[in-house]
C-alpha positions in Angstrom: -203.0 66.7 -140.8 -201.0 69.8 -141.8 -202.8 73.0 -141.1 -203.4 75.9 -143.5 -200.8 78.1 -141.8 -198.1 75.4 -142.0 -199.0 74.8 -145.7 -198.6 78.5 -146.5 -195.5 79.1 -144.4 -193.9 75.7 -143.4 -191.9 75.8 -140.1 -188.2 75.0 -140.0 -187.3 71.5 -138.9 -185.5 71.0 -135.6 -183.0 68.3 -134.8 -184.4 65.4 -132.8 -184.2 65.9 -129.1 -183.0 62.3 -128.9 -179.9 63.4 -130.8 -179.0 66.1 -128.3 -179.6 63.7 -125.5 -177.3 61.1 -127.0 -174.7 63.8 -127.4 -175.1 64.9 -123.8 -176.1 68.5 -124.8 -178.4 70.3 -122.3 -181.7 71.5 -123.7 -180.9 75.2 -123.2 -177.5 74.9 -124.9 -179.1 72.8 -127.7 -181.6 75.7 -128.4 -178.7 78.2 -128.5 -176.8 75.9 -130.9 -179.8 75.6 -133.2 -180.2 79.3 -133.4 -176.5 79.8 -134.0 -176.4 77.1 -136.7 -178.8 79.1 -139.0 -176.0 81.4 -139.8 -173.0 79.7 -138.2 -173.3 76.6 -140.3 -173.4 78.4 -143.6 -170.6 80.8 -142.6 -168.4 77.8 -141.6 -169.0 76.1 -144.9 -168.3 79.3 -146.8 -165.1 79.8 -144.8 -163.8 76.4 -145.9 -164.9 77.1 -149.5 -163.1 80.5 -149.4 -159.8 79.0 -148.1 -159.9 76.5 -150.9 -160.6 79.0 -153.6 -158.1 81.7 -152.5 -155.3 79.3 -151.7 -152.4 80.0 -154.2 -154.9 81.9 -156.4 -152.2 83.4 -158.6 -151.1 80.0 -159.8 -150.7 79.2 -162.6 -148.9 82.5 -163.2 -150.3 82.5 -166.8 -153.1 83.8 -168.9 -155.2 80.7 -169.1 -157.8 79.9 -171.7 -160.2 82.9 -172.3 -158.6 85.0 -169.6 -156.7 86.3 -172.6 -159.9 88.2 -173.5 -161.6 89.1 -170.3 -158.7 90.1 -168.1 -157.5 92.6 -170.7 -161.0 93.9 -171.5 -161.6 94.3 -167.8 -158.4 96.3 -167.4 -159.4 98.6 -170.3 -162.9 99.1 -168.8 -161.7 100.2 -165.4 -159.1 102.5 -166.9 -161.0 104.1 -169.8 -164.6 103.0 -169.8 -164.5 100.9 -173.0 -162.7 97.8 -174.3 -159.5 98.4 -176.3 -158.0 96.5 -179.3 -155.0 94.7 -177.7 -151.9 93.7 -179.8 -151.4 90.0 -180.4 -148.9 88.2 -178.2 -149.2 90.9 -175.5 -149.9 88.4 -172.7 -146.2 87.6 -172.0 -145.4 91.3 -171.6 -148.4 91.7 -169.2 -147.1 88.8 -167.0 -143.6 90.1 -167.1 -144.3 93.8 -166.3 -147.9 95.0 -166.5 -146.9 98.5 -165.7 -145.0 98.7 -169.0 -148.1 97.8 -171.1 -150.3 100.8 -172.1 -154.0 100.4 -172.4 -154.9 100.6 -176.1 -157.1 103.6 -177.0 -158.4 102.0 -180.3 -161.8 100.4 -179.6 -162.0 96.6 -179.5 -164.8 94.5 -180.9 -166.2 92.4 -177.9 -169.1 90.0 -178.0 -170.3 90.0 -174.4 -172.0 92.7 -172.3 -169.7 94.5 -169.8 -170.9 93.6 -166.2 -168.7 90.5 -165.9 -165.7 92.4 -167.1 -166.4 95.3 -164.7 -166.5 92.7 -161.9 -163.1 91.2 -162.9 -161.8 94.7 -163.4 -162.7 95.6 -159.8 -160.2 93.0 -158.6 -157.6 94.3 -161.0 -158.2 97.9 -159.7 -157.4 96.9 -156.1 -154.8 94.1 -156.6 -153.1 94.9 -159.9 -153.1 93.7 -163.5 -151.8 90.2 -162.7 -153.3 86.7 -162.3 -154.3 87.2 -158.6 -155.9 90.6 -159.4 -158.0 89.4 -162.3 -159.1 86.3 -160.4 -159.8 87.9 -157.1 -163.4 89.0 -157.6 -164.4 85.8 -159.3 -163.0 83.8 -156.3 -164.9 86.1 -153.9 -168.2 85.6 -155.8 -167.5 81.8 -155.9 -167.1 81.8 -152.1 -170.2 84.0 -151.5 -172.2 81.7 -153.8 -171.5 78.8 -151.4 -172.8 80.9 -148.5 -175.9 81.9 -150.5 -176.6 78.3 -151.5 -176.4 77.2 -147.8 -179.0 79.8 -146.9 -181.1 79.2 -150.0 -181.1 75.4 -149.3 -182.1 76.0 -145.7 -185.1 78.2 -146.8 -186.1 75.8 -149.6 -185.9 72.6 -147.5 -186.7 74.2 -144.1 -183.6 72.4 -142.9 -180.2 73.9 -141.8 -178.6 70.5 -142.3 -179.7 70.1 -146.0 -178.9 73.7 -146.7 -175.4 73.4 -145.4 -175.1 70.0 -147.2 -176.0 71.7 -150.6 -173.4 74.4 -149.9 -170.8 71.9 -149.0 -171.4 70.0 -152.2 -171.0 73.2 -154.2 -167.7 73.9 -152.3 -166.3 70.6 -153.4 -167.5 70.6 -157.0 -164.6 70.7 -159.4 -166.2 72.8 -162.1 -167.4 75.5 -159.7 -164.0 75.4 -158.0 -162.0 75.9 -161.2 -164.4 78.6 -162.5 -164.0 80.4 -159.1 -160.3 80.5 -159.8 -160.4 81.7 -163.4 -161.3 85.1 -164.8 -164.1 84.0 -167.1 -167.7 85.4 -167.2 -169.7 82.2 -166.4 -169.1 82.2 -162.7 -170.2 85.8 -162.5 -173.4 84.9 -164.4 -174.0 82.0 -162.0 -173.6 84.2 -159.0 -176.3 86.7 -160.2 -178.7 83.9 -161.2 -178.3 82.2 -157.8 -178.9 85.6 -156.1 -182.0 86.1 -158.2 -183.3 82.7 -157.2 -182.7 83.5 -153.6 -184.5 86.8 -153.8 -187.5 85.1 -155.4 -187.5 82.5 -152.7 -187.6 85.2 -150.0 -190.3 87.0 -151.8 -192.4 83.7 -152.0 -192.2 83.4 -148.2 -193.0 87.1 -147.7 -196.1 86.9 -149.9 -197.4 83.8 -148.3 -196.9 85.3 -144.8 -199.0 88.3 -145.9 -201.7 86.0 -147.2 -201.7 84.0 -143.9 -201.9 87.2 -141.9 -205.0 88.3 -143.8 -207.0 85.1 -143.6 -209.7 84.7 -141.0 -209.3 82.6 -137.8 -212.2 80.6 -136.4 -213.3 80.3 -132.8 -210.7 77.6 -132.1 -207.9 79.8 -133.5 -207.5 77.8 -136.6 -206.7 79.6 -139.9 -209.4 79.2 -142.5 -209.3 79.7 -146.3 -211.3 82.6 -147.7 -211.9 83.1 -151.4 -212.5 86.9 -151.0 -209.2 87.4 -149.3 -207.3 85.0 -151.5 -208.4 86.6 -154.8 -208.4 90.3 -153.8 -205.7 90.9 -151.3 -203.2 93.4 -152.6 -199.7 92.4 -151.7 -198.2 95.9 -152.4 -194.7 96.7 -153.2 -192.5 93.5 -153.3 -188.9 94.7 -152.8 -187.4 91.2 -153.0 -189.0 90.7 -156.4 -187.5 94.0 -157.6 -184.1 92.9 -156.2 -184.5 89.7 -158.3 -185.1 91.8 -161.4 -181.9 93.7 -160.7 -180.0 90.5 -160.3 -181.4 89.0 -163.5 -180.5 92.3 -165.3 -176.9 91.9 -164.1 -177.0 88.3 -165.2 -177.9 88.9 -168.8 -175.7 92.0 -168.7 -172.9 89.5 -168.1 -173.9 86.9 -170.7 -176.9 86.9 -172.9 -178.2 83.4 -171.9 -179.3 85.2 -168.7 -182.4 86.2 -170.8 -183.6 82.6 -170.8 -183.3 82.4 -167.0 -185.2 85.7 -166.7 -188.1 84.2 -168.7 -188.0 80.9 -166.7 -187.9 82.6 -163.3 -190.7 84.9 -164.3 -192.9 82.0 -165.1 -191.9 80.2 -161.9 -192.7 83.1 -159.6 -196.2 83.5 -161.2 -196.8 79.8 -160.7 -195.8 80.3 -157.1 -198.3 83.1 -156.7 -201.0 80.9 -158.2 -200.2 78.1 -155.7 -200.3 80.6 -152.8 -203.7 82.1 -153.6 -205.2 78.7 -154.4 -204.0 77.3 -151.1 -205.5 80.4 -149.4 -208.9 79.5 -151.0 -208.8 81.4 -154.2 -209.8 80.2 -157.7 -207.3 78.8 -160.1 -206.4 81.9 -162.1 -208.5 85.0 -161.4 -206.7 86.3 -158.3 -203.3 85.9 -159.9 -204.4 87.5 -163.1 -205.9 90.5 -161.3 -203.3 91.1 -158.6 -200.0 89.4 -159.5 -199.4 89.0 -163.2 -198.7 92.6 -164.2 -196.9 93.5 -160.9 -194.7 90.5 -161.4 -193.8 91.6 -164.9 -193.1 95.2 -164.1 -191.0 94.4 -161.0 -188.7 92.1 -163.0 -188.6 92.7 -166.7 -188.3 96.5 -167.0 -185.9 96.5 -164.0 -183.7 93.9 -165.8 -183.8 95.8 -169.1 -182.9 99.2 -167.4 -180.1 97.4 -165.5 -178.8 96.0 -168.8 -178.8 99.4 -170.5 -177.2 101.0 -167.5 -174.4 98.5 -167.7 -173.2 100.1 -170.9 -172.7 103.5 -169.3 -169.0 103.4 -169.9 -169.4 102.7 -173.6 -172.1 105.4 -173.8 -170.4 108.3 -172.0 -166.9 107.8 -173.3 -168.0 108.1 -176.9 -165.1 106.0 -178.1 -166.2 102.4 -177.9 -166.7 100.1 -180.9 -169.7 101.0 -183.0 -170.3 103.9 -180.6 -170.8 106.5 -183.4 -172.4 104.1 -185.9 -175.7 106.1 -185.9 -173.9 109.3 -186.8 -171.9 107.7 -189.7 -173.0 104.5 -191.4 -176.4 104.4 -189.7 -177.7 107.8 -190.8 -181.3 108.1 -192.0 -184.0 105.5 -191.6 -187.2 105.4 -189.6 -185.7 105.5 -186.1 -183.8 108.7 -186.2 -186.0 110.1 -183.4 -184.2 107.8 -181.0 -181.0 109.0 -179.4 -177.9 108.2 -181.5 -176.3 106.2 -178.7 -179.3 104.0 -178.4 -179.5 103.3 -182.1 -175.7 102.6 -182.1 -176.1 100.2 -179.2 -179.0 98.4 -181.0 -176.8 98.0 -184.1 -174.0 96.6 -181.9 -176.4 94.1 -180.3 -177.5 92.9 -183.7 -173.9 92.4 -184.8 -173.1 90.5 -181.6 -176.2 88.3 -182.0 -175.1 87.4 -185.6 -171.7 86.5 -184.3 -173.0 84.2 -181.6 -175.5 82.3 -183.7 -173.0 81.8 -186.5 -170.1 80.7 -184.2 -169.6 77.2 -185.7 -165.9 77.0 -186.1 -164.6 73.8 -184.5 -162.7 73.7 -181.2 -160.7 70.9 -179.6 -162.7 71.1 -176.4 -166.2 71.8 -177.6 -169.0 69.5 -176.4 -172.7 68.8 -177.0 -175.0 69.7 -174.1 -176.3 66.1 -174.0 -172.9 65.1 -172.6 -172.6 67.7 -169.9 -174.3 65.9 -167.1 -172.0 62.9 -167.5 -168.9 65.2 -168.0 -168.3 63.9 -171.5 -165.8 66.5 -172.7 -164.2 68.8 -170.1 -162.1 71.8 -171.1 -158.3 72.0 -170.5 -157.5 75.6 -169.5 -153.8 75.1 -168.9 -151.3 72.4 -169.5 -147.5 72.0 -169.1 -145.2 69.0 -168.9 -142.3 70.2 -166.7 -139.2 68.0 -166.3 -138.2 66.4 -163.0 -137.0 69.0 -160.5 -138.7 72.0 -162.2 -142.1 73.8 -161.7 -143.1 71.6 -158.8 -142.3 68.3 -160.5 -140.5 66.1 -157.9 -136.8 65.6 -158.6 -137.3 61.8 -158.0 -139.9 61.6 -160.9 -138.9 59.3 -163.7 -139.6 61.3 -166.8 -141.8 64.4 -167.0 -144.8 65.6 -164.9 -148.1 67.0 -166.0 -149.5 70.3 -164.8 -153.1 70.9 -165.9 -156.1 73.0 -165.0 -159.1 71.0 -166.2 -162.6 72.5 -166.1 -164.5 69.4 -165.0 -167.0 68.8 -162.3 -166.3 66.3 -159.4 -167.3 63.2 -161.3 -169.1 61.3 -158.5 -171.1 64.5 -157.6 -172.3 64.9 -161.2 -173.1 61.3 -161.8 -175.0 61.3 -158.5 -176.6 64.5 -159.8 -177.9 62.6 -162.9 -179.9 60.3 -160.6 -180.9 63.3 -158.4 -182.4 65.1 -161.4 -184.5 62.0 -162.1 -185.6 62.0 -158.4 -186.5 65.7 -158.6 -188.6 65.2 -161.7 -190.4 62.3 -160.0 -191.1 64.5 -157.0 -192.4 67.3 -159.2 -194.6 65.3 -161.5 -196.0 62.7 -159.1 -195.8 64.3 -155.7 -196.4 67.9 -156.7 -193.4 69.0 -154.7 -192.9 72.7 -155.5 -189.3 72.5 -154.2 -188.5 69.9 -156.8 -190.2 72.0 -159.4 -188.1 75.1 -158.5 -184.9 73.1 -158.8 -185.9 71.5 -162.1 -186.9 75.0 -163.5 -183.5 76.5 -162.6 -181.6 73.5 -164.1 -183.7 73.6 -167.2 -183.2 77.4 -167.6 -179.4 77.1 -167.5 -179.1 73.9 -169.6 -182.0 73.4 -172.1 -181.5 76.6 -174.1 -178.1 75.3 -175.3 -179.9 72.5 -177.1 -181.3 75.1 -179.5 -177.7 75.9 -180.7 -176.1 72.5 -181.2 -174.4 73.7 -184.3 -172.7 76.4 -182.3 -169.4 76.0 -180.6 -170.2 75.4 -176.9 -168.4 74.1 -173.9 -169.0 72.2 -170.7 -168.0 75.1 -168.5 -171.2 76.9 -169.6 -173.0 74.4 -167.2 -171.6 76.1 -164.1 -174.7 78.3 -164.2 -176.8 75.4 -163.0 -174.3 73.6 -160.8 -175.8 75.2 -157.5 -179.2 73.7 -158.4 -177.6 70.4 -159.2 -176.2 70.4 -155.7 -179.7 71.3 -154.3 -181.0 68.2 -156.2 -178.4 66.0 -154.7 -179.1 67.4 -151.3 -182.8 66.7 -151.7 -182.0 63.1 -152.8 -179.7 62.6 -149.8 -182.5 63.9 -147.5 -184.7 61.2 -149.0 -182.0 58.6 -148.5 -181.7 59.5 -144.8 -185.5 59.2 -144.5 -188.4 61.4 -143.5 -188.9 62.6 -140.0 -190.8 60.0 -137.9 -189.1 57.0 -139.6 -188.1 54.2 -137.2 -184.6 54.2 -135.9 -183.4 51.3 -138.1 -184.6 53.1 -141.2 -182.9 56.3 -140.3 -179.6 54.6 -139.3 -179.4 52.7 -142.6 -180.2 55.9 -144.5 -177.7 58.0 -142.6 -174.9 55.5 -143.3 -175.8 55.3 -147.0 -176.0 59.1 -147.3 -172.7 59.6 -145.3 -170.9 57.1 -147.5 -172.1 59.0 -150.7 -171.0 62.4 -149.3 -167.6 61.1 -148.2 -167.0 59.5 -151.6 -167.8 62.9 -153.3 -165.3 64.7 -151.0 -162.7 62.0 -151.6 -163.3 62.4 -155.4 -162.7 66.1 -155.1 -159.4 65.6 -153.2 -158.3 63.0 -155.7 -158.8 65.4 -158.6 -157.3 68.3 -156.7 -154.1 68.4 -158.8 -156.2 68.7 -162.0 -158.2 71.6 -160.6 -155.2 73.6 -159.3 -152.4 72.9 -161.9 -150.3 71.0 -159.4 -147.5 69.0 -161.0 -147.9 65.2 -160.8 -146.1 62.4 -162.5 -147.6 61.5 -165.9 -148.8 58.1 -164.7 -150.7 59.7 -161.9 -152.2 62.1 -164.4 -153.2 59.3 -166.7 -154.9 57.5 -163.8 -157.2 60.4 -163.4 -158.3 60.3 -167.1 -161.2 58.1 -166.4 -162.7 58.6 -169.8 -160.9 58.7 -173.1 -162.7 61.9 -174.0 -161.1 63.7 -171.0 -157.7 63.7 -172.7 
């Protein structure tokens, strides 16, 4: 029977001693390798992910899809503190000679907060106003997110193997890969959301260790529940929860749908507190209500809001951004004149942007319904060319033309396995009360379900990148179940390991097969058509 200490702070699993014996590894060396693997494994997975993402990062040498907005807005931000109104058809001049293109001083109307563009602009500042420069920071965050997921998965599952597996799955997901090599905002949003989840996970362990340390121990040294301690223990300042508030503020200061994730994660961490105090012997709600509810709110929500406002500093101090002087001109008078003019102008700007977003119903070739995302119903083509034989990487021996495409689509076998994994996660949550499954389900729902409220709006599959890491956690959890629980007989574990290994190898093969569509590599048209598995992908 699992003891109270292990229920509050579960230990990390260790590889079977039989495995090390079979491999001929001495016990002392095995212990050293286990300690090394906690960071060494995630770093190795992240290194592979980084090599893939930074390889030929400047290709295609083009402004692809919405890079036409964010790359230029980012350049204006780092040079003058606010977005400018760029001339039409300026992209070709930028690609030819960016030094000859002046930053426009007239303010531009933008519909997303500035943090994601500041991130993109940081890469441009160091590496220039070119495709490599505006993609650099996104590729870096994509690589770091793989490292974070390895460590998050390790902490969540208490298994270095499953943590590294989740990170490896993210490394070979096509949508995450393409978004890591494109200067759009959604990968930046995903990074901050994943970082917030990791901070809350660390905070959960920290709080439960504090509870375990405060509980009484009986004569036999066994930890015992205590209602008085469970309901009245003050946990004090929780720095990791404040860090989560900062990350969530940066998330919705990148794109507004981060607000839904802030709300979902806030509820999740309160539920975690409830579970911890109840496990320690407390009542169902009283201890959480008295000791945790308000601190949880004030360490996340105000921190996130202040972070969001601070992200507009460039717009505030330069005094030249779009709508910056609205309160002093068209917005004079009213009941709110006691507020600073910049704050009233910002509030007006936010109202205008909200109206734009909810009324964005114009059709688009690549728009999709969120119902279709999990099965990759309608991916988004970021770039397409059909070079003739012997040009732009098309082999001279090709009969006819080639196709060069950057297609924002997840690795199909990973996503289709993910659909089953989500069902497994929901089963574990509802019927086995597995908090890990609940956390994964909460994160996926926070990134996915809000879009069902805006089905009349023009939305795209690549918005789903925000919950891709949690989809990988779900698949890793399912694969762990396929391998079998610790203590299973050798035959069961062998069959499970073979089945899980085949699934992982098929996912890796699938990523390699679609590699040309992720990187814009020229391939013969017949080879391109062979990869159009669904009619809706064309």
